[in-house]
N, CA, C and O of each residue as an XYZ file, in Angstrom:
464
protein
N     -45.505    244.999     43.472
C     -45.922    244.240     43.814
C     -48.066    244.174     44.005
O     -48.873    245.033     44.362
N     -48.197    243.018     43.644
C     -50.058    243.877     43.821
C     -50.093    242.507     44.183
O     -49.062    241.879     44.425
N     -51.793    241.766     44.257
C     -52.424    240.619     44.953
C     -52.991    240.382     43.579
O     -53.371    241.176     42.719
N     -52.945    239.118     43.611
C     -53.439    238.242     42.287
C     -54.104    236.857     42.645
O     -53.676    235.855     43.218
N     -55.146    237.144     42.162
C     -55.197    235.566     42.469
C     -55.871    234.443     43.712
O     -56.396    233.334     43.810
N     -55.206    236.217     44.955
C     -55.675    235.672     46.343
C     -54.315    235.724     47.157
O     -54.233    235.467     48.358
N     -53.061    236.160     46.182
C     -51.684    236.365     46.822
C     -50.758    236.587     45.800
O     -50.643    236.273     44.616
N     -49.835    237.536     47.027
C     -49.023    238.728     46.558
C     -48.150    238.416     45.161
O     -47.681    237.281     45.080
N     -47.991    239.010     44.455
C     -47.150    238.535     43.542
C     -46.740    239.850     42.761
O     -47.394    240.861     42.509
N     -44.852    239.337     42.332
C     -43.604    240.110     42.086
C     -44.009    240.035     40.911
O     -44.795    239.210     40.446
N     -43.230    241.314     40.138
C     -43.288    240.813     38.389
C     -41.385    241.240     38.410
O     -40.701    242.258     38.510
N     -41.155    239.708     38.245
C     -39.266    239.747     37.770
C     -39.267    240.457     36.132
O     -38.272    240.881     35.543
N     -40.717    240.438     35.610
C     -39.649    240.491     34.006
C     -40.180    241.545     33.107
O     -40.290    241.355     31.896
N     -40.538    242.745     33.738
C     -41.373    243.981     33.060
C     -39.895    243.864     31.773
O     -38.779    243.357     31.662
N     -41.012    244.844     30.910
C     -40.451    245.044     29.360
C     -39.060    245.576     29.687
O     -39.089    246.719     30.143
N     -37.390    244.827     29.523
C     -36.303    245.550     29.383
C     -35.962    244.840     30.200
O     -35.511    243.873     29.585
N     -35.863    244.648     31.307
C     -35.364    243.220     32.673
C     -34.122    242.521     32.374
O     -33.321    242.611     31.444
N     -34.145    242.248     32.769
C     -32.429    240.860     32.326
C     -32.389    241.048     33.230
O     -32.639    241.977     33.998
N     -31.541    238.763     33.265
C     -31.127    238.299     34.610
C     -31.346    238.842     35.311
O     -32.387    239.014     35.945
N     -29.504    239.622     35.402
C     -28.943    240.004     36.792
C     -29.997    241.114     37.136
O     -30.083    241.339     38.344
N     -30.837    241.874     36.303
C     -31.936    242.714     37.585
C     -33.126    241.997     38.246
O     -33.587    242.260     39.357
N     -33.502    241.161     37.492
C     -34.153    239.921     37.838
C     -34.265    240.035     39.621
O     -34.819    240.821     40.390
N     -33.463    238.862     39.775
C     -32.348    238.322     40.584
C     -31.792    239.051     41.135
O     -31.062    238.391     41.876
N     -31.502    240.773     41.409
C     -31.383    242.005     42.225
C     -32.525    241.805     43.441
O     -32.576    241.322     44.572
N     -33.563    242.606     42.318
C     -35.485    241.895     42.939
C     -35.634    241.455     43.332
O     -36.075    242.017     44.334
N     -35.652    239.953     43.508
C     -35.991    238.211     43.953
C     -35.112    238.530     45.122
O     -35.362    238.069     46.235
N     -33.597    239.683     44.782
C     -32.729    239.234     46.675
C     -33.538    239.466     47.414
O     -34.182    238.764     48.193
N     -33.527    241.200     47.031
C     -34.953    242.263     47.822
C     -36.206    241.557     48.386
O     -36.661    241.582     49.530
N     -36.535    241.079     47.551
C     -38.207    241.397     47.754
C     -38.171    239.675     48.981
O     -39.018    239.599     49.871
N     -37.198    238.602     48.810
C     -36.967    237.894     50.084
C     -36.303    238.236     50.267
O     -35.516    237.450     49.740
N     -35.310    239.494     51.005
C     -35.048    239.266     52.396
C     -35.977    240.445     53.306
O     -36.017    240.555     54.532
N     -36.795    241.382     52.130
C     -37.888    242.126     52.410
C     -39.023    241.116     53.513
O     -39.043    241.377     54.716
N     -39.959    239.927     52.907
C     -40.952    238.412     53.270
C     -40.072    238.073     54.470
O     -40.584    237.929     55.580
N     -38.486    237.915     54.231
C     -37.970    237.383     56.045
C     -38.184    237.945     56.875
O     -38.549    237.373     57.902
N     -38.023    239.717     56.809
C     -37.722    240.918     57.728
C     -39.783    240.678     58.721
O     -40.169    240.537     59.881
N     -40.444    240.767     57.359
C     -41.965    241.115     57.319
C     -43.397    240.470     56.919
O     -44.551    240.613     57.322
N     -42.819    239.769     56.029
C     -43.470    238.230     55.402
C     -44.150    239.124     53.764
O     -44.171    240.352     53.677
N     -44.417    238.613     53.149
C     -45.916    237.689     52.770
C     -44.906    236.199     53.923
O     -43.824    236.457     54.450
N     -45.400    235.193     54.021
C     -44.728    233.783     53.724
C     -44.923    233.171     53.045
O     -44.441    232.041     53.124
N     -45.923    233.604     51.727
C     -46.039    232.939     50.544
C     -46.390    233.928     49.950
O     -46.961    234.892     50.459
N     -45.971    233.749     48.377
C     -46.312    234.689     47.638
C     -45.243    234.507     45.947
O     -44.226    233.813     45.917
N     -45.653    235.105     44.997
C     -45.260    234.372     44.150
C     -44.801    235.317     43.409
O     -45.348    236.398     43.191
N     -43.485    234.826     42.882
C     -42.626    235.691     41.299
C     -42.801    235.419     40.085
O     -42.407    234.397     39.523
N     -43.720    236.788     39.345
C     -43.802    236.242     37.884
C     -42.714    236.687     36.724
O     -42.383    237.809     36.338
N     -42.237    235.209     36.270
C     -40.932    235.527     35.785
C     -40.466    235.088     34.558
O     -39.307    234.986     34.154
N     -41.521    234.843     34.019
C     -42.602    234.434     32.571
C     -41.640    232.995     31.856
O     -40.824    232.388     32.549
N     -41.866    232.698     30.679
C     -41.588    230.845     30.754
C     -40.544    231.845     29.640
O     -40.108    232.691     30.421
N     -40.126    232.067     28.675
C     -39.168    232.597     27.531
C     -40.379    232.282     26.338
O     -39.965    231.466     25.515
N     -41.546    232.677     26.117
C     -42.107    232.416     24.778
C     -41.338    232.677     23.809
O     -41.257    231.821     22.927
N     -40.770    233.576     23.715
C     -40.505    234.477     22.477
C     -39.044    233.583     21.843
O     -38.259    234.128     21.066
N     -38.961    232.894     22.078
C     -37.241    232.428     21.677
C     -37.228    231.042     22.427
O     -36.211    230.433     22.096
N     -37.867    230.449     23.168
C     -38.283    229.199     23.929
C     -36.635    229.026     25.425
O     -36.055    228.163     26.084
N     -36.630    230.061     25.260
C     -35.479    230.238     26.800
C     -36.437    230.823     27.134
O     -37.296    231.382     26.451
N     -36.304    230.692     28.481
C     -36.475    231.152     29.640
C     -35.534    232.200     30.779
O     -35.829    232.144     31.973
N     -35.038    232.612     30.572
C     -33.652    233.293     31.505
C     -33.748    233.592     32.841
O     -33.099    233.209     33.814
N     -34.952    234.571     32.679
C     -35.322    234.507     34.356
C     -35.787    233.754     34.458
O     -36.683    234.266     33.785
N     -35.999    233.237     34.581
C     -37.173    231.854     35.379
C     -35.616    231.139     35.906
O     -35.282    231.266     37.084
N     -34.963    230.589     35.178
C     -33.856    229.725     35.126
C     -32.857    230.379     35.992
O     -31.959    229.663     36.434
N     -32.878    231.782     36.339
C     -32.476    232.125     37.166
C     -32.834    231.948     38.396
O     -32.115    231.560     39.317
N     -34.579    232.385     38.454
C     -34.744    231.894     39.832
C     -34.907    231.119     39.837
O     -35.239    231.297     41.009
N     -35.085    230.018     39.676
C     -35.123    228.504     40.122
C     -33.932    228.375     40.777
O     -34.225    228.263     41.968
N     -32.289    228.312     40.592
C     -31.276    228.098     40.978
C     -31.038    229.164     41.764
O     -29.933    229.164     42.308
N     -31.968    230.349     42.047
C     -31.544    231.563     42.860
C     -31.977    230.616     44.388
O     -31.366    230.735     45.450
N     -33.123    229.722     44.165
C     -34.132    229.510     45.305
C     -33.575    228.420     45.478
O     -33.173    228.227     46.626
N     -33.315    227.217     44.358
C     -32.147    226.243     45.156
C     -30.856    226.729     46.666
O     -30.422    226.456     47.785
N     -30.819    227.514     45.625
C     -29.286    228.378     46.817
C     -29.609    229.192     48.206
O     -29.004    229.329     49.269
N     -30.657    229.588     47.765
C     -32.182    229.884     48.904
C     -32.107    229.164     49.101
O     -30.921    228.928     49.330
N     -32.866    228.130     49.260
C     -33.152    226.668     50.168
C     -32.094    225.772     50.278
O     -32.562    224.633     50.281
N     -30.652    225.763     50.388
C     -29.628    225.383     50.924
C     -29.091    225.931     51.407
O     -28.019    225.402     51.703
N     -29.316    227.576     51.975
C     -28.607    228.229     53.002
C     -29.399    228.392     53.672
O     -29.045    228.590     54.834
N     -30.834    228.413     53.398
C     -32.154    228.189     54.943
C     -32.737    230.019     54.690
O     -33.475    230.648     55.448
N     -32.225    230.413     53.635
C     -33.263    232.175     53.873
C     -34.504    231.242     52.982
O     -35.386    232.098     53.042
N     -34.874    230.579     52.541
C     -36.153    230.256     51.979
C     -36.489    228.810     52.668
O     -35.601    228.009     52.959
N     -38.041    228.550     52.917
C     -38.445    227.106     53.794
C     -38.238    226.545     52.875
O     -37.429    225.632     53.044
N     -38.982    226.772     50.917
C     -39.159    226.417     49.355
C     -39.794    226.360     48.935
O     -40.876    226.188     49.496
N     -39.682    226.466     47.387
C     -40.112    227.126     46.276
C     -40.813    226.385     45.475
O     -40.280    225.276     45.420
N     -42.051    226.459     44.611
C     -42.405    225.909     43.538
C     -42.635    226.064     42.623
O     -43.727    226.620     42.514
N     -41.619    225.632     40.734
C     -42.530    225.856     39.420
C     -43.980    226.136     39.101
O     -44.530    225.273     38.417
N     -44.301    226.598     39.263
C     -46.242    227.011     38.464
C     -46.462    226.378     38.301
O     -47.541    226.019     38.771
N     -45.287    224.969     36.960
C     -46.371    224.014     36.456
C     -46.559    223.680     36.758
O     -47.654    223.226     36.425
N     -45.811    223.066     38.281
C     -46.779    221.918     39.229
C     -47.420    222.032     39.865
O     -47.837    220.958     40.300
N     -48.038    223.237     40.456
C     -49.050    223.507     41.363
C     -50.345    223.444     41.094
O     -51.128    224.019     41.850
N     -50.955    222.520     39.625
C     -52.045    221.835     39.932
C     -52.185    219.920     40.534
O     -53.128    219.217     40.900
N     -50.757    219.709     40.365
C     -50.471    218.128     40.637
C     -50.045    217.945     41.610
O     -48.895    217.742     42.000
N     -50.873    217.999     42.025
C     -50.861    217.727     43.901
C     -49.611    216.532     43.726
O     -48.478    216.690     44.181
N     -49.968    215.578     43.136
C     -49.415    214.505     43.886
C     -47.674    214.187     43.013
O     -47.171    213.079     43.201
N     -46.974    215.131     42.199
C     -45.405    215.557     41.620
C     -45.045    215.384     42.486
O     -45.746    215.242     43.488
N     -43.560    215.312     42.464
C     -42.701    215.541     44.016
C     -42.354    216.695     44.716
O     -41.944    216.854     45.866
N     -42.685    217.762     43.465
C     -42.649    218.882     43.479
C     -42.950    219.847     44.167
O     -42.353    220.682     44.846
N     -44.460    219.505     43.763
C     -45.920    219.637     44.499
C     -45.772    218.682     46.225
O     -46.366    219.002     47.255
N     -45.209    217.992     46.123
C     -45.278    217.220     47.619
C     -43.805    217.691     47.966
O     -43.501    216.747     48.695
N     -42.722    218.472     47.946
C     -42.370    218.867     48.774
C     -42.232    220.301     49.113
O     -41.532    220.924     49.911
N     -43.197    220.638     48.176
C     -43.554    222.042     49.141
C     -44.368    222.399     50.276
O     -45.565    222.275     50.534
N     -43.413    222.860     50.854
C     -44.987    223.305     52.261
C     -45.262    223.390     52.610
O     -45.436    222.908     53.729
N     -46.071    224.928     51.480
C     -46.763    225.466     51.543
C     -47.326    224.884     50.386
O     -47.097    225.606     49.415
N     -48.211    223.493     49.985
C     -48.992    223.702     48.323
C     -50.064    223.920     48.610
O     -50.731    224.490     47.747
N     -50.767    223.569     49.982
C     -51.745    223.257     50.870
C     -52.316    224.943     50.396
O     -53.367    225.077     49.770
N     -51.457    226.131     50.801
C     -51.974    227.560     51.200
C     -52.306    228.012     49.794
O     -53.229    228.824     49.732
N     -51.418    227.442     47.994
C     -51.733    227.988     47.138
C     -53.367    227.717     46.286
O     -53.972    226.713     45.911
N     -53.762    229.931     46.227
C     -54.854    229.455     46.248
C     -55.868    228.750     44.988
O     -55.882    229.385     43.934
N     -56.210    228.233     45.014
C     -57.308    227.584     43.980
C     -57.447    228.191     42.774
O     -58.057    227.222     42.323
N     -57.423    228.891     41.913
C     -57.086    229.761     41.102
C     -55.861    229.191     40.226
O     -56.034    228.641     39.138
N     -54.172    229.451     41.031
C     -53.364    228.511     40.790
C     -53.072    227.662     40.469
O     -52.254    227.626     39.550
N     -53.621    226.377     41.096
C     -54.112    225.415     40.857
C     -54.719    224.394     39.742
O     -54.430    223.310     39.235
N     -55.752    225.407     39.664
C     -56.833    225.333     38.596
C     -56.134    225.409     37.259
O     -56.055    224.393     36.569
N     -55.540    226.743     36.791
C     -54.515    226.935     35.972
C     -52.465    226.918     35.781
O     -51.628    227.784     35.524
N     -52.428    225.830     36.001
C     -50.825    225.905     35.732
C     -50.062    226.475     35.082
O     -50.004    226.508     33.853
N     -49.137    227.180     36.139
C     -48.802    228.334     34.644
C     -46.703    228.435     34.883
O     -46.126    229.101     35.743
N     -46.121    227.648     33.933
C     -45.045    227.972     34.156
C     -43.902    229.211     34.058
O     -42.672    229.189     34.036
N     -45.000    230.418     34.005
C     -44.142    231.464     34.319
C     -43.969    231.989     35.649
O     -43.461    233.109     35.608
N     -44.227    231.551     36.890
C     -44.713    231.964     37.648
C     -43.977    231.006     38.642
O     -43.962    229.792     38.434
N     -43.334    231.602     39.787
C     -42.316    230.624     40.790
C     -43.328    231.189     42.156
O     -43.756    232.333     42.309
N     -43.559    229.896     43.135
C     -44.209    230.346     44.603
C     -43.073    229.698     45.288
O     -42.625    228.554     45.202
N     -42.704    230.776     46.025
C     -41.936    230.895     47.057
C     -42.919    231.054     48.199
O     -43.952    231.721     48.247
N     -41.957    229.752     49.720
C     -42.148    230.415     50.716
C     -41.314    230.475     51.738
O     -40.744    229.389     51.846
N     -40.764    231.704     53.034
C     -40.227    232.517     53.794
C     -40.253    231.628     54.943
O     -39.799    232.002     56.024
């Protein structure tokens, strides 16, 4: 965990991490956030620059859809939409106004914002 640009960030893709490891870590992070905060945080997933695939990112987005359907989280936002305040994704995210300006000025497809 680190505080980056005004928001708590968790890196889910350090070297050697596979999708299963990243999703297990995400489950721990969401559980801890539900118990004692933070209510808004970012997870760094990477965006698959080496081979055009983003396995960890796609796994995290799928897990977030499940968590949202089960009411474990209030919402999530793919970082590439953080600066597009008129996109359906950003408008549907419950805490879009709480995303710090540096993230909105430089949208990053390797980040997912999660609100619990």
